C-alpha positions in Angstrom: -0.3 13.7 6.6 1.3 15.6 9.4 4.3 14.4 11.5 2.1 13.3 14.4 -0.2 11.2 12.1 2.9 9.8 10.4 4.3 8.7 13.7 1.0 7.1 14.7 0.9 5.2 11.3 4.5 4.0 11.8 3.8 2.9 15.4 0.7 1.0 14.2 2.5 -0.9 11.5 5.6 -1.3 13.7 3.4 -2.8 16.5 2.2 -5.5 14.1 5.6 -6.6 13.1 7.1 -9.8 14.5 9.6 -9.1 17.3 12.7 -9.9 15.4 11.6 -7.6 12.5 10.8 -4.9 15.0 14.3 -5.2 16.4 15.8 -4.9 12.9 13.7 -1.9 12.1 14.4 -0.1 15.5 18.2 -0.5 15.4 18.3 1.6 12.1 21.3 -0.4 11.0 19.4 -0.8 7.8 19.6 3.0 7.3 23.4 2.8 7.5 23.4 0.0 5.0 21.2 2.0 2.6 23.6 5.0 3.0 26.6 2.8 2.1 24.8 1.4 -0.9 23.5 4.8 -2.0 27.1 6.1 -1.9 28.4 3.1 -3.8 26.0 3.7 -6.6 26.3 7.5 -6.6 22.6 8.1 -6.0 21.4 11.7 -6.0 19.7 13.1 -2.9 16.3 12.5 -4.5 17.2 8.9 -5.3 18.4 8.4 -1.7 15.2 9.8 -0.4 13.1 7.4 -2.6 15.2 4.4 -1.6 14.8 5.3 2.1 11.1 5.8 1.8 10.4 2.7 -0.2 12.6 0.6 2.1 10.8 1.9 5.2 7.4 1.0 3.6 8.7 -2.5 2.8 10.1 -3.1 6.2 6.8 -2.0 7.8 4.8 -4.4 5.6 3.0 -1.4 3.9 4.2 -2.5 0.4 5.0 -5.9 -0.9 8.7 -6.7 -1.7 7.8 -7.3 -5.4 6.2 -3.8 -5.5 9.2 -2.4 -3.7 11.6 -3.7 -6.4 9.2 -2.5 -9.1 9.0 1.0 -7.6 12.7 1.3 -7.2 13.2 0.2 -10.8 10.7 2.8 -12.0 11.6 5.7 -9.7 15.4 5.4 -9.4 16.0 5.3 -13.2 19.2 3.2 -12.8 20.6 1.1 -15.6 19.2 -2.4 -15.2 22.5 -4.1 -14.3 23.2 -1.5 -11.6 19.7 -1.8 -10.2 19.9 -5.6 -10.1 23.3 -5.4 -8.2 21.9 -2.8 -5.8 18.8 -4.8 -5.1 20.9 -7.9 -4.4 23.1 -5.9 -2.0 19.9 -4.6 -0.2 18.6 -8.1 -0.1 21.8 -9.5 1.3 22.3 -6.7 3.9 18.7 -6.1 5.0 15.9 -8.1 3.6 16.9 -11.8 3.2 16.8 -12.8 6.9 13.2 -11.4 7.2 11.9 -11.6 3.6 9.2 -14.3 4.4 8.0 -12.4 7.5 7.8 -9.1 5.5 5.7 -10.8 2.8 3.5 -12.4 5.5 3.1 -9.1 7.3 2.1 -7.3 4.0 -0.6 -9.9 3.5 -1.9 -9.5 7.1 -2.0 -5.7 6.7 -4.0 -6.0 3.5 -6.4 -8.6 5.0 -7.2 -6.1 7.8 -8.0 -3.4 5.2 -4.8 -1.4 5.7 -3.7 -1.3 2.1 -1.2 1.3 1.0 -3.1 2.6 -2.0 -1.7 5.4 -4.2 -2.8 8.3 -1.9 -1.3 6.7 1.1 1.9 6.0 -0.8 2.2 9.7 -1.6 1.6 10.7 2.0 4.2 8.3 3.3 6.7 9.3 0.7 6.3 12.9 1.6 6.9 12.3 5.3 9.0 9.2 5.9 12.1 11.0 4.8 12.3 12.8 8.1 12.7 9.5 9.9 15.2 8.0 7.4 17.3 11.2 7.5 17.6 10.9 11.3 15.3 13.9 11.8 17.2 16.3 9.5 
């Protein structure tokens, strides 16, 4: 997936989000929160990239929040107590106010046939980092 296609996909999923979720996504304050949390838990650059990608996908309703947590557990390789604390902090700082809307949006996306699938997940993971890194 090239940059232009990625931007179209993000725009598509973004356009389907409820207005208050769009606002949260667009402010990128959630990226600052992820950076603080990443620093607190001493995540490597690869782990930070994974956390940013998966959070982006969750905020766009591409992956379900349960899958989000499972993916982070599998891919970050953190000790269970640290992972649970980190997920709680992410929930408190970013997800809790919009959790039900994200779940609902995920189901709407799947009903319309826009499922993430494994291939799509790999494409997103390979490209979303550009956005999360602020274009660096």
